[in-house]
A tleap script that builds the chain and sets N, CA, C and O, in Angstrom:
source leaprc.protein.ff14SB
mol = sequence {
  NMET GLU LEU PHE GLU ASN ILE ASN GLY ASN
  GLU VAL GLN ARG SER LEU GLU SER LEU ARG
  ASP LEU ASP ASP GLN THR TRP GLN LEU VAL
  VAL TYR PRO GLN THR GLY HIE GLU ASP ASN
  LEU VAL LEU ARG ILE VAL GLY PHE THR GLY
  SER LEU ARG LEU ASN HIE PRO GLU LYS LEU
  HIE LEU LYS SER GLY LEU LYS SER TRP ASP
  LEU LYS ASP ILE THR LEU SER ASN PRO GLN
  LEU ALA ASN ASP ASN ARG ASP ALA ALA ALA
  GLU PHE LEU LEU SER PRO PHE LEU GLN GLU
  LEU ASN ASN ASN ARG PRO LEU ARG LEU SER
  LEU VAL GLY GLY PHE ASN ASP LEU PRO VAL
  PRO PRO TYR VAL VAL ASN GLU TRP ARG SER
  MET LEU LYS SER PHE ILE ARG ASN GLU CTHR
}
set mol.1.N position { 6.533 6.653 11.569 }
set mol.1.CA position { 5.273 5.958 11.769 }
set mol.1.C position { 4.984 5.904 13.257 }
set mol.1.O position { 5.890 5.948 14.090 }
set mol.2.N position { 3.710 5.810 13.568 }
set mol.2.CA position { 3.301 5.767 14.962 }
set mol.2.C position { 2.068 4.888 15.102 }
set mol.2.O position { 1.398 4.576 14.118 }
set mol.3.N position { 1.781 4.498 16.324 }
set mol.3.CA position { 0.576 3.727 16.617 }
set mol.3.C position { -0.499 4.671 17.125 }
set mol.3.O position { -0.208 5.623 17.849 }
set mol.4.N position { -1.756 4.404 16.742 }
set mol.4.CA position { -2.881 5.167 17.268 }
set mol.4.C position { -4.067 4.232 17.418 }
set mol.4.O position { -4.083 3.134 16.861 }
set mol.5.N position { -5.053 4.674 18.172 }
set mol.5.CA position { -6.246 3.868 18.413 }
set mol.5.C position { -7.339 4.305 17.446 }
set mol.5.O position { -7.714 5.477 17.414 }
set mol.6.N position { -7.856 3.348 16.646 }
set mol.6.CA position { -8.913 3.697 15.696 }
set mol.6.C position { -10.270 3.757 16.395 }
set mol.6.O position { -10.353 3.553 17.606 }
set mol.7.N position { -11.337 4.037 15.635 }
set mol.7.CA position { -12.652 4.224 16.255 }
set mol.7.C position { -13.201 2.947 16.879 }
set mol.7.O position { -14.120 3.006 17.697 }
set mol.8.N position { -12.649 1.788 16.504 }
set mol.8.CA position { -13.060 0.515 17.104 }
set mol.8.C position { -12.247 0.161 18.337 }
set mol.8.O position { -12.454 -0.891 18.942 }
set mol.9.N position { -11.309 1.048 18.716 }
set mol.9.CA position { -10.479 0.795 19.888 }
set mol.9.C position { -9.272 -0.080 19.616 }
set mol.9.O position { -8.563 -0.467 20.546 }
set mol.10.N position { -9.028 -0.400 18.343 }
set mol.10.CA position { -7.869 -1.212 17.976 }
set mol.10.C position { -6.659 -0.317 17.736 }
set mol.10.O position { -6.784 0.785 17.202 }
set mol.11.N position { -5.490 -0.802 18.135 }
set mol.11.CA position { -4.261 -0.063 17.898 }
set mol.11.C position { -3.744 -0.400 16.501 }
set mol.11.O position { -3.513 -1.565 16.179 }
set mol.12.N position { -3.566 0.638 15.671 }
set mol.12.CA position { -3.086 0.446 14.305 }
set mol.12.C position { -1.960 1.435 14.011 }
set mol.12.O position { -1.780 2.437 14.704 }
set mol.13.N position { -1.219 1.119 12.968 }
set mol.13.CA position { -0.080 1.943 12.583 }
set mol.13.C position { -0.523 2.995 11.573 }
set mol.13.O position { -1.378 2.736 10.726 }
set mol.14.N position { 0.073 4.195 11.673 }
set mol.14.CA position { -0.191 5.228 10.680 }
set mol.14.C position { 1.092 5.996 10.388 }
set mol.14.O position { 2.029 6.021 11.186 }
set mol.15.N position { 1.098 6.611 9.234 }
set mol.15.CA position { 2.186 7.494 8.823 }
set mol.15.C position { 1.667 8.923 8.936 }
set mol.15.O position { 0.564 9.224 8.480 }
set mol.16.N position { 2.458 9.799 9.540 }
set mol.16.CA position { 2.041 11.186 9.756 }
set mol.16.C position { 3.198 12.106 9.397 }
set mol.16.O position { 4.257 12.043 10.022 }
set mol.17.N position { 3.005 12.958 8.396 }
set mol.17.CA position { 4.044 13.882 7.937 }
set mol.17.C position { 3.437 15.244 7.656 }
set mol.17.O position { 2.325 15.338 7.138 }
set mol.18.N position { 4.160 16.292 7.994 }
set mol.18.CA position { 3.799 17.653 7.597 }
set mol.18.C position { 4.769 18.081 6.507 }
set mol.18.O position { 5.986 18.058 6.692 }
set mol.19.N position { 4.207 18.475 5.364 }
set mol.19.CA position { 5.014 18.864 4.213 }
set mol.19.C position { 4.562 20.226 3.704 }
set mol.19.O position { 3.420 20.631 3.921 }
set mol.20.N position { 5.462 20.929 3.027 }
set mol.20.CA position { 5.144 22.239 2.451 }
set mol.20.C position { 5.046 22.132 0.931 }
set mol.20.O position { 5.859 21.477 0.279 }
set mol.21.N position { 4.015 22.803 0.384 }
set mol.21.CA position { 3.907 22.862 -1.068 }
set mol.21.C position { 4.833 23.958 -1.595 }
set mol.21.O position { 5.516 24.624 -0.816 }
set mol.22.N position { 4.857 24.143 -2.899 }
set mol.22.CA position { 5.767 25.123 -3.483 }
set mol.22.C position { 5.327 26.560 -3.229 }
set mol.22.O position { 6.078 27.491 -3.521 }
set mol.23.N position { 4.113 26.761 -2.685 }
set mol.23.CA position { 3.656 28.087 -2.256 }
set mol.23.C position { 3.927 28.307 -0.778 }
set mol.23.O position { 3.461 29.290 -0.201 }
set mol.24.N position { 4.677 27.399 -0.160 }
set mol.24.CA position { 5.087 27.460 1.248 }
set mol.24.C position { 3.928 27.294 2.233 }
set mol.24.O position { 4.002 27.759 3.371 }
set mol.25.N position { 2.855 26.627 1.790 }
set mol.25.CA position { 1.743 26.293 2.678 }
set mol.25.C position { 1.991 24.901 3.263 }
set mol.25.O position { 2.464 24.003 2.567 }
set mol.26.N position { 1.666 24.731 4.544 }
set mol.26.CA position { 1.886 23.446 5.210 }
set mol.26.C position { 0.653 22.562 5.089 }
set mol.26.O position { -0.480 23.018 5.249 }
set mol.27.N position { 0.901 21.285 4.801 }
set mol.27.CA position { -0.147 20.275 4.677 }
set mol.27.C position { 0.251 19.065 5.504 }
set mol.27.O position { 1.416 18.669 5.522 }
set mol.28.N position { -0.713 18.489 6.181 }
set mol.28.CA position { -0.458 17.267 6.938 }
set mol.28.C position { -0.952 16.091 6.101 }
set mol.28.O position { -2.087 16.087 5.626 }
set mol.29.N position { -0.089 15.098 5.929 }
set mol.29.CA position { -0.443 13.884 5.201 }
set mol.29.C position { -0.445 12.723 6.181 }
set mol.29.O position { 0.563 12.429 6.823 }
set mol.30.N position { -1.592 12.072 6.284 }
set mol.30.CA position { -1.757 10.949 7.199 }
set mol.30.C position { -2.191 9.741 6.373 }
set mol.30.O position { -3.153 9.820 5.609 }
set mol.31.N position { -1.489 8.633 6.526 }
set mol.31.CA position { -1.876 7.387 5.866 }
set mol.31.C position { -2.206 6.383 6.953 }
set mol.31.O position { -1.413 6.151 7.866 }
set mol.32.N position { -3.396 5.786 6.843 }
set mol.32.CA position { -3.846 4.842 7.862 }
set mol.32.C position { -4.740 3.791 7.212 }
set mol.32.O position { -5.269 4.021 6.124 }
set mol.33.N position { -4.916 2.632 7.867 }
set mol.33.CA position { -5.796 1.601 7.317 }
set mol.33.C position { -7.263 2.010 7.462 }
set mol.33.O position { -7.671 2.527 8.502 }
set mol.34.N position { -8.038 1.777 6.422 }
set mol.34.CA position { -9.459 2.118 6.416 }
set mol.34.C position { -10.203 1.203 7.387 }
set mol.34.O position { -10.074 -0.019 7.311 }
set mol.35.N position { -10.971 1.783 8.288 }
set mol.35.CA position { -11.723 1.008 9.276 }
set mol.35.C position { -12.695 0.066 8.564 }
set mol.35.O position { -13.471 0.483 7.705 }
set mol.36.N position { -12.635 -1.195 8.937 }
set mol.36.CA position { -13.486 -2.205 8.324 }
set mol.36.C position { -12.878 -2.836 7.080 }
set mol.36.O position { -13.303 -3.910 6.653 }
set mol.37.N position { -11.887 -2.173 6.501 }
set mol.37.CA position { -11.180 -2.674 5.310 }
set mol.37.C position { -9.696 -2.409 5.513 }
set mol.37.O position { -9.089 -1.646 4.762 }
set mol.38.N position { -9.116 -3.033 6.520 }
set mol.38.CA position { -7.752 -2.715 6.945 }
set mol.38.C position { -6.693 -2.936 5.871 }
set mol.38.O position { -5.572 -2.441 5.992 }
set mol.39.N position { -7.045 -3.688 4.804 }
set mol.39.CA position { -6.081 -3.873 3.717 }
set mol.39.C position { -6.059 -2.672 2.770 }
set mol.39.O position { -5.198 -2.592 1.895 }
set mol.40.N position { -7.005 -1.733 2.940 }
set mol.40.CA position { -7.025 -0.496 2.160 }
set mol.40.C position { -6.376 0.620 2.963 }
set mol.40.O position { -6.765 0.879 4.101 }
set mol.41.N position { -5.393 1.275 2.373 }
set mol.41.CA position { -4.777 2.428 3.021 }
set mol.41.C position { -5.423 3.701 2.495 }
set mol.41.O position { -5.675 3.839 1.298 }
set mol.42.N position { -5.685 4.619 3.403 }
set mol.42.CA position { -6.306 5.900 3.087 }
set mol.42.C position { -5.275 6.999 3.291 }
set mol.42.O position { -4.535 6.991 4.275 }
set mol.43.N position { -5.231 7.940 2.363 }
set mol.43.CA position { -4.406 9.134 2.496 }
set mol.43.C position { -5.323 10.291 2.862 }
set mol.43.O position { -6.214 10.655 2.095 }
set mol.44.N position { -5.100 10.864 4.034 }
set mol.44.CA position { -5.839 12.062 4.446 }
set mol.44.C position { -4.901 13.255 4.328 }
set mol.44.O position { -3.782 13.232 4.842 }
set mol.45.N position { -5.362 14.290 3.650 }
set mol.45.CA position { -4.604 15.529 3.502 }
set mol.45.C position { -5.365 16.624 4.226 }
set mol.45.O position { -6.550 16.848 3.977 }
set mol.46.N position { -4.661 17.307 5.132 }
set mol.46.CA position { -5.286 18.362 5.935 }
set mol.46.C position { -4.537 19.662 5.696 }
set mol.46.O position { -3.312 19.716 5.803 }
set mol.47.N position { -5.289 20.715 5.370 }
set mol.47.CA position { -4.703 22.032 5.161 }
set mol.47.C position { -4.777 22.860 6.423 }
set mol.47.O position { -5.697 22.699 7.226 }
set mol.48.N position { -3.813 23.747 6.602 }
set mol.48.CA position { -3.752 24.554 7.812 }
set mol.48.C position { -4.062 26.022 7.579 }
set mol.48.O position { -4.041 26.810 8.525 }
set mol.49.N position { -4.350 26.407 6.341 }
set mol.49.CA position { -4.669 27.806 6.094 }
set mol.49.C position { -6.107 28.074 6.515 }
set mol.49.O position { -7.003 27.303 6.172 }
set mol.50.N position { -6.341 29.152 7.251 }
set mol.50.CA position { -7.652 29.434 7.833 }
set mol.50.C position { -8.776 29.603 6.830 }
set mol.50.O position { -9.918 29.263 7.139 }
set mol.51.N position { -8.500 30.114 5.646 }
set mol.51.CA position { -9.559 30.369 4.669 }
set mol.51.C position { -9.734 29.227 3.673 }
set mol.51.O position { -10.513 29.344 2.727 }
set mol.52.N position { -9.018 28.129 3.879 }
set mol.52.CA position { -9.038 27.015 2.943 }
set mol.52.C position { -10.372 26.278 2.973 }
set mol.52.O position { -10.906 25.985 4.042 }
set mol.53.N position { -10.907 25.982 1.786 }
set mol.53.CA position { -12.093 25.149 1.645 }
set mol.53.C position { -11.844 24.183 0.494 }
set mol.53.O position { -11.708 24.600 -0.656 }
set mol.54.N position { -11.785 22.892 0.806 }
set mol.54.CA position { -11.587 21.878 -0.228 }
set mol.54.C position { -12.945 21.372 -0.691 }
set mol.54.O position { -13.789 21.008 0.127 }
set mol.55.N position { -13.154 21.350 -1.995 }
set mol.55.CA position { -14.398 20.843 -2.560 }
set mol.55.C position { -14.303 19.334 -2.731 }
set mol.55.O position { -13.218 18.781 -2.916 }
set mol.56.N position { -15.465 18.673 -2.664 }
set mol.56.CA position { -15.510 17.220 -2.823 }
set mol.56.C position { -16.617 16.857 -3.795 }
set mol.56.O position { -17.663 17.505 -3.787 }
set mol.57.N position { -16.434 15.869 -4.613 }
set mol.57.CA position { -15.201 15.098 -4.778 }
set mol.57.C position { -14.263 15.760 -5.793 }
set mol.57.O position { -14.712 16.272 -6.818 }
set mol.58.N position { -12.985 15.746 -5.507 }
set mol.58.CA position { -11.926 16.189 -6.419 }
set mol.58.C position { -10.848 15.108 -6.435 }
set mol.58.O position { -10.415 14.651 -5.377 }
set mol.59.N position { -10.425 14.709 -7.588 }
set mol.59.CA position { -9.362 13.703 -7.687 }
set mol.59.C position { -8.027 14.311 -7.281 }
set mol.59.O position { -7.756 15.483 -7.542 }
set mol.60.N position { -7.204 13.500 -6.642 }
set mol.60.CA position { -5.837 13.885 -6.314 }
set mol.60.C position { -4.944 13.391 -7.444 }
set mol.60.O position { -4.940 12.205 -7.772 }
set mol.61.N position { -4.193 14.306 -8.032 }
set mol.61.CA position { -3.306 13.948 -9.140 }
set mol.61.C position { -1.898 13.725 -8.596 }
set mol.61.O position { -1.359 14.581 -7.894 }
set mol.62.N position { -1.303 12.577 -8.920 }
set mol.62.CA position { 0.057 12.236 -8.504 }
set mol.62.C position { 0.927 12.049 -9.735 }
set mol.62.O position { 0.494 11.493 -10.744 }
set mol.63.N position { 2.168 12.528 -9.633 }
set mol.63.CA position { 3.145 12.326 -10.705 }
set mol.63.C position { 4.434 11.797 -10.105 }
set mol.63.O position { 4.853 12.210 -9.024 }
set mol.64.N position { 5.052 10.875 -10.829 }
set mol.64.CA position { 6.377 10.374 -10.477 }
set mol.64.C position { 7.100 10.115 -11.784 }
set mol.64.O position { 6.759 9.187 -12.516 }
set mol.65.N position { 8.096 10.934 -12.076 }
set mol.65.CA position { 8.771 10.813 -13.360 }
set mol.65.C position { 7.791 11.077 -14.481 }
set mol.65.O position { 7.127 12.113 -14.495 }
set mol.66.N position { 7.692 10.146 -15.427 }
set mol.66.CA position { 6.789 10.305 -16.567 }
set mol.66.C position { 5.397 9.745 -16.304 }
set mol.66.O position { 4.487 9.956 -17.106 }
set mol.67.N position { 5.220 9.041 -15.204 }
set mol.67.CA position { 3.934 8.412 -14.902 }
set mol.67.C position { 3.056 9.341 -14.073 }
set mol.67.O position { 3.549 10.186 -13.325 }
set mol.68.N position { 1.742 9.167 -14.222 }
set mol.68.CA position { 0.804 9.942 -13.404 }
set mol.68.C position { -0.418 9.086 -13.085 }
set mol.68.O position { -0.762 8.158 -13.817 }
set mol.69.N position { -1.058 9.425 -11.978 }
set mol.69.CA position { -2.223 8.707 -11.480 }
set mol.69.C position { -3.223 9.718 -10.928 }
set mol.69.O position { -2.851 10.824 -10.535 }
set mol.70.N position { -4.496 9.325 -10.902 }
set mol.70.CA position { -5.537 10.094 -10.231 }
set mol.70.C position { -6.145 9.208 -9.157 }
set mol.70.O position { -6.577 8.089 -9.431 }
set mol.71.N position { -6.174 9.722 -7.922 }
set mol.71.CA position { -6.754 8.966 -6.814 }
set mol.71.C position { -8.172 9.444 -6.555 }
set mol.71.O position { -8.463 10.639 -6.604 }
set mol.72.N position { -9.039 8.495 -6.281 }
set mol.72.CA position { -10.450 8.775 -6.028 }
set mol.72.C position { -10.636 9.456 -4.671 }
set mol.72.O position { -10.062 9.031 -3.669 }
set mol.73.N position { -11.441 10.511 -4.655 }
set mol.73.CA position { -11.795 11.228 -3.428 }
set mol.73.C position { -12.869 10.424 -2.689 }
set mol.73.O position { -13.961 10.209 -3.215 }
set mol.74.N position { -12.553 9.984 -1.471 }
set mol.74.CA position { -13.512 9.211 -0.664 }
set mol.74.C position { -13.909 9.976 0.601 }
set mol.74.O position { -14.421 9.385 1.552 }
set mol.75.N position { -13.673 11.281 0.610 }
set mol.75.CA position { -13.918 12.105 1.794 }
set mol.75.C position { -15.347 11.974 2.302 }
set mol.75.O position { -15.565 11.827 3.505 }
set mol.76.N position { -16.318 12.024 1.406 }
set mol.76.CA position { -17.719 12.044 1.825 }
set mol.76.C position { -18.196 10.699 2.367 }
set mol.76.O position { -19.284 10.621 2.937 }
set mol.77.N position { -17.403 9.639 2.201 }
set mol.77.CA position { -17.771 8.346 2.792 }
set mol.77.C position { -17.322 8.245 4.249 }
set mol.77.O position { -17.646 7.272 4.932 }
set mol.78.N position { -16.583 9.239 4.725 }
set mol.78.CA position { -16.174 9.309 6.131 }
set mol.78.C position { -17.134 10.257 6.848 }
set mol.78.O position { -17.082 11.464 6.613 }
set mol.79.N position { -18.015 9.741 7.723 }
set mol.79.CA position { -19.017 10.595 8.377 }
set mol.79.C position { -18.416 11.778 9.138 }
set mol.79.O position { -19.001 12.860 9.160 }
set mol.80.N position { -17.256 11.578 9.759 }
set mol.80.CA position { -16.626 12.677 10.496 }
set mol.80.C position { -16.281 13.832 9.569 }
set mol.80.O position { -16.537 14.991 9.897 }
set mol.81.N position { -15.706 13.527 8.425 }
set mol.81.CA position { -15.312 14.582 7.490 }
set mol.81.C position { -16.505 15.129 6.714 }
set mol.81.O position { -16.552 16.322 6.412 }
set mol.82.N position { -17.466 14.270 6.388 }
set mol.82.CA position { -18.642 14.727 5.647 }
set mol.82.C position { -19.436 15.753 6.452 }
set mol.82.O position { -20.065 16.641 5.876 }
set mol.83.N position { -19.410 15.637 7.774 }
set mol.83.CA position { -20.160 16.555 8.638 }
set mol.83.C position { -19.307 17.679 9.211 }
set mol.83.O position { -19.791 18.467 10.023 }
set mol.84.N position { -18.057 17.762 8.804 }
set mol.84.CA position { -17.151 18.801 9.297 }
set mol.84.C position { -17.259 20.016 8.382 }
set mol.84.O position { -16.880 19.947 7.212 }
set mol.85.N position { -17.767 21.117 8.901 }
set mol.85.CA position { -18.004 22.289 8.057 }
set mol.85.C position { -16.744 23.093 7.747 }
set mol.85.O position { -16.814 24.075 7.009 }
set mol.86.N position { -15.592 22.696 8.295 }
set mol.86.CA position { -14.350 23.417 7.987 }
set mol.86.C position { -13.840 23.100 6.586 }
set mol.86.O position { -13.148 23.918 5.980 }
set mol.87.N position { -14.175 21.915 6.062 }
set mol.87.CA position { -13.763 21.505 4.714 }
set mol.87.C position { -12.270 21.659 4.469 }
set mol.87.O position { -11.854 22.012 3.365 }
set mol.88.N position { -11.468 21.398 5.482 }
set mol.88.CA position { -10.013 21.565 5.366 }
set mol.88.C position { -9.291 20.241 5.153 }
set mol.88.O position { -8.061 20.207 5.140 }
set mol.89.N position { -10.037 19.147 4.985 }
set mol.89.CA position { -9.416 17.830 4.821 }
set mol.89.C position { -10.040 17.093 3.639 }
set mol.89.O position { -11.194 17.321 3.275 }
set mol.90.N position { -9.246 16.210 3.059 }
set mol.90.CA position { -9.719 15.349 1.978 }
set mol.90.C position { -9.079 13.977 2.159 }
set mol.90.O position { -7.956 13.860 2.648 }
set mol.91.N position { -9.812 12.941 1.755 }
set mol.91.CA position { -9.293 11.576 1.861 }
set mol.91.C position { -9.348 10.884 0.507 }
set mol.91.O position { -10.254 11.103 -0.297 }
set mol.92.N position { -8.338 10.036 0.285 }
set mol.92.CA position { -8.198 9.339 -0.984 }
set mol.92.C position { -7.780 7.901 -0.731 }
set mol.92.O position { -7.035 7.616 0.206 }
set mol.93.N position { -8.265 6.997 -1.573 }
set mol.93.CA position { -7.885 5.591 -1.485 }
set mol.93.C position { -6.486 5.441 -2.085 }
set mol.93.O position { -6.294 5.657 -3.282 }
set mol.94.N position { -5.514 5.072 -1.253 }
set mol.94.CA position { -4.106 5.057 -1.648 }
set mol.94.C position { -3.611 3.681 -2.104 }
set mol.94.O position { -2.683 3.601 -2.909 }
set mol.95.N position { -4.208 2.613 -1.608 }
set mol.95.CA position { -3.694 1.258 -1.872 }
set mol.95.C position { -3.549 0.908 -3.351 }
set mol.95.O position { -2.508 0.374 -3.735 }
set mol.96.N position { -4.549 1.185 -4.207 }
set mol.96.CA position { -4.379 0.813 -5.622 }
set mol.96.C position { -3.150 1.471 -6.258 }
set mol.96.O position { -2.449 0.844 -7.053 }
set mol.97.N position { -2.895 2.717 -5.911 }
set mol.97.CA position { -1.712 3.410 -6.419 }
set mol.97.C position { -0.433 2.745 -5.911 }
set mol.97.O position { 0.486 2.497 -6.691 }
set mol.98.N position { -0.368 2.457 -4.612 }
set mol.98.CA position { 0.839 1.864 -4.030 }
set mol.98.C position { 1.132 0.491 -4.618 }
set mol.98.O position { 2.294 0.106 -4.748 }
set mol.99.N position { 0.089 -0.248 -4.973 }
set mol.99.CA position { 0.287 -1.573 -5.567 }
set mol.99.C position { 0.934 -1.484 -6.946 }
set mol.99.O position { 1.595 -2.427 -7.381 }
set mol.100.N position { 0.750 -0.358 -7.636 }
set mol.100.CA position { 1.363 -0.154 -8.952 }
set mol.100.C position { 2.786 0.382 -8.859 }
set mol.100.O position { 3.567 0.247 -9.800 }
set mol.101.N position { 3.118 0.986 -7.734 }
set mol.101.CA position { 4.406 1.656 -7.579 }
set mol.101.C position { 5.504 0.631 -7.311 }
set mol.101.O position { 5.360 -0.225 -6.439 }
set mol.102.N position { 6.606 0.721 -8.066 }
set mol.102.CA position { 7.690 -0.253 -7.949 }
set mol.102.C position { 8.907 0.250 -7.197 }
set mol.102.O position { 9.826 -0.523 -6.928 }
set mol.103.N position { 8.933 1.533 -6.850 }
set mol.103.CA position { 10.107 2.077 -6.165 }
set mol.103.C position { 9.699 3.258 -5.282 }
set mol.103.O position { 8.526 3.626 -5.213 }
set mol.104.N position { 10.678 3.834 -4.620 }
set mol.104.CA position { 10.415 4.928 -3.680 }
set mol.104.C position { 10.794 6.282 -4.271 }
set mol.104.O position { 11.408 7.110 -3.598 }
set mol.105.N position { 10.433 6.498 -5.509 }
set mol.105.CA position { 10.730 7.775 -6.151 }
set mol.105.C position { 9.895 8.892 -5.538 }
set mol.105.O position { 8.806 8.639 -5.022 }
set mol.106.N position { 10.394 10.122 -5.590 }
set mol.106.CA position { 9.609 11.245 -5.076 }
set mol.106.C position { 8.337 11.435 -5.897 }
set mol.106.O position { 8.290 11.110 -7.084 }
set mol.107.N position { 7.319 11.964 -5.246 }
set mol.107.CA position { 6.034 12.219 -5.894 }
set mol.107.C position { 5.757 13.716 -5.923 }
set mol.107.O position { 6.306 14.480 -5.129 }
set mol.108.N position { 4.901 14.120 -6.846 }
set mol.108.CA position { 4.357 15.476 -6.905 }
set mol.108.C position { 2.844 15.331 -6.868 }
set mol.108.O position { 2.264 14.638 -7.704 }
set mol.109.N position { 2.203 15.980 -5.903 }
set mol.109.CA position { 0.762 15.906 -5.752 }
set mol.109.C position { 0.139 17.240 -6.128 }
set mol.109.O position { 0.715 18.298 -5.874 }
set mol.110.N position { -1.048 17.184 -6.739 }
set mol.110.CA position { -1.815 18.402 -6.995 }
set mol.110.C position { -3.289 18.109 -6.746 }
set mol.110.O position { -3.786 17.022 -7.042 }
set mol.111.N position { -3.970 19.106 -6.197 }
set mol.111.CA position { -5.378 18.975 -5.833 }
set mol.111.C position { -6.080 20.284 -6.163 }
set mol.111.O position { -5.717 21.338 -5.641 }
set mol.112.N position { -7.090 20.215 -7.032 }
set mol.112.CA position { -7.839 21.407 -7.420 }
set mol.112.C position { -8.401 22.078 -6.169 }
set mol.112.O position { -9.026 21.427 -5.332 }
set mol.113.N position { -8.174 23.379 -6.051 }
set mol.113.CA position { -8.663 24.134 -4.904 }
set mol.113.C position { -7.780 24.029 -3.680 }
set mol.113.O position { -8.059 24.660 -2.660 }
set mol.114.N position { -6.714 23.239 -3.761 }
set mol.114.CA position { -5.827 23.048 -2.621 }
set mol.114.C position { -4.408 23.481 -2.921 }
set mol.114.O position { -3.949 24.512 -2.430 }
set mol.115.N position { -3.712 22.691 -3.729 }
set mol.115.CA position { -2.311 22.978 -4.039 }
set mol.115.C position { -2.008 22.508 -5.453 }
set mol.115.O position { -2.604 21.556 -5.957 }
set mol.116.N position { -1.061 23.206 -6.078 }
set mol.116.CA position { -0.642 22.847 -7.433 }
set mol.116.C position { 0.538 21.898 -7.441 }
set mol.116.O position { 0.692 21.104 -8.369 }
set mol.117.N position { 1.373 21.973 -6.413 }
set mol.117.CA position { 2.582 21.148 -6.406 }
set mol.117.C position { 3.041 20.903 -4.973 }
set mol.117.O position { 3.631 21.776 -4.337 }
set mol.118.N position { 2.761 19.712 -4.483 }
set mol.118.CA position { 3.182 19.309 -3.144 }
set mol.118.C position { 4.179 18.163 -3.294 }
set mol.118.O position { 3.777 17.041 -3.603 }
set mol.119.N position { 5.474 18.421 -3.082 }
set mol.119.CA position { 6.477 17.362 -3.204 }
set mol.119.C position { 6.413 16.389 -2.023 }
set mol.119.O position { 6.312 16.799 -0.867 }
set mol.120.N position { 6.472 15.107 -2.335 }
set mol.120.CA position { 6.521 14.058 -1.316 }
set mol.120.C position { 7.860 13.344 -1.482 }
set mol.120.O position { 8.104 12.720 -2.515 }
set mol.121.N position { 8.736 13.430 -0.467 }
set mol.121.CA position { 10.075 12.852 -0.597 }
set mol.121.C position { 10.067 11.317 -0.568 }
set mol.121.O position { 9.111 10.706 -0.091 }
set mol.122.N position { 11.131 10.705 -1.077 }
set mol.122.CA position { 11.210 9.243 -1.155 }
set mol.122.C position { 11.042 8.526 0.180 }
set mol.122.O position { 10.467 7.438 0.215 }
set mol.123.N position { 11.528 9.105 1.288 }
set mol.123.CA position { 11.396 8.400 2.568 }
set mol.123.C position { 9.930 8.261 2.978 }
set mol.123.O position { 9.566 7.287 3.638 }
set mol.124.N position { 9.081 9.223 2.594 }
set mol.124.CA position { 7.649 9.131 2.903 }
set mol.124.C position { 7.009 8.058 2.024 }
set mol.124.O position { 6.206 7.260 2.507 }
set mol.125.N position { 7.356 8.034 0.748 }
set mol.125.CA position { 6.847 7.003 -0.168 }
set mol.125.C position { 7.251 5.620 0.340 }
set mol.125.O position { 6.446 4.689 0.306 }
set mol.126.N position { 8.474 5.480 0.806 }
set mol.126.CA position { 8.946 4.215 1.367 }
set mol.126.C position { 8.106 3.800 2.574 }
set mol.126.O position { 7.753 2.630 2.720 }
set mol.127.N position { 7.793 4.757 3.428 }
set mol.127.CA position { 6.973 4.472 4.610 }
set mol.127.C position { 5.601 3.942 4.194 }
set mol.127.O position { 5.128 2.950 4.749 }
set mol.128.N position { 4.965 4.590 3.230 }
set mol.128.CA position { 3.654 4.163 2.757 }
set mol.128.C position { 3.719 2.771 2.146 }
set mol.128.O position { 2.861 1.930 2.416 }
set mol.129.N position { 4.737 2.524 1.322 }
set mol.129.CA position { 4.872 1.214 0.681 }
set mol.129.C position { 5.134 0.120 1.711 }
set mol.129.O position { 4.636 -0.996 1.567 }
set mol.130.N position { 5.909 0.428 2.748 }
set mol.130.CA position { 6.183 -0.575 3.782 }
set mol.130.C position { 4.924 -0.887 4.583 }
set mol.130.O position { 4.738 -2.020 5.026 }
set mol.131.N position { 4.056 0.107 4.772 }
set mol.131.CA position { 2.782 -0.154 5.451 }
set mol.131.C position { 1.945 -1.128 4.636 }
set mol.131.O position { 1.388 -2.078 5.187 }
set mol.132.N position { 1.850 -0.904 3.335 }
set mol.132.CA position { 1.076 -1.789 2.471 }
set mol.132.C position { 1.655 -3.200 2.494 }
set mol.132.O position { 0.909 -4.175 2.588 }
set mol.133.N position { 2.978 -3.313 2.410 }
set mol.133.CA position { 3.624 -4.630 2.440 }
set mol.133.C position { 3.342 -5.358 3.746 }
set mol.133.O position { 3.135 -6.571 3.741 }
set mol.134.N position { 3.331 -4.636 4.865 }
set mol.134.CA position { 3.073 -5.291 6.155 }
set mol.134.C position { 1.635 -5.791 6.232 }
set mol.134.O position { 1.384 -6.832 6.840 }
set mol.135.N position { 0.680 -5.074 5.628 }
set mol.135.CA position { -0.706 -5.544 5.622 }
set mol.135.C position { -0.859 -6.767 4.734 }
set mol.135.O position { -1.603 -7.690 5.065 }
set mol.136.N position { -0.158 -6.778 3.608 }
set mol.136.CA position { -0.215 -7.932 2.707 }
set mol.136.C position { 0.386 -9.157 3.393 }
set mol.136.O position { -0.162 -10.254 3.287 }
set mol.137.N position { 1.518 -8.980 4.101 }
set mol.137.CA position { 2.143 -10.094 4.835 }
set mol.137.C position { 1.214 -10.630 5.919 }
set mol.137.O position { 1.133 -11.842 6.119 }
set mol.138.N position { 0.513 -9.741 6.620 }
set mol.138.CA position { -0.367 -10.163 7.709 }
set mol.138.C position { -1.585 -10.922 7.207 }
set mol.138.O position { -2.180 -11.697 7.955 }
set mol.139.N position { -1.970 -10.706 5.932 }
set mol.139.CA position { -3.124 -11.407 5.372 }
set mol.139.C position { -2.794 -12.849 5.011 }
set mol.139.O position { -3.674 -13.710 5.019 }
set mol.140.N position { -1.524 -13.115 4.695 }
set mol.140.CA position { -1.163 -14.464 4.231 }
set mol.140.C position { -0.786 -15.367 5.376 }
set mol.140.O position { -0.457 -16.533 5.161 }
savepdb mol mol.pdb
quit
């Protein structure tokens, strides 16, 4: 995890990881608090392949063991990404999913037009869950 300055000039914590899917393509996963709604964590996925174009809105499918979830695509609500013609990034509301998650099991992510199987290791899931817990503690 690292600190960065958001668009309001406030220093906030974010999680930043580069992971490879099963096709050996690299993806950057960034989790950060949503500006104006700091109790909501956003997952931004950025692709590095030059010809990549992600369509919006597309749900992000997550699996952990026998359970699965679909995360809502909120990319077009971010003016920076909505006006970016590279279409190499997508954003999803992560907090509702993290609130349901009870452990740090590995995840499998899939995104239509992006990747079929992107493994997320337990240490990354732990980082995301700890971010959510710290925001909940700060609210009380």
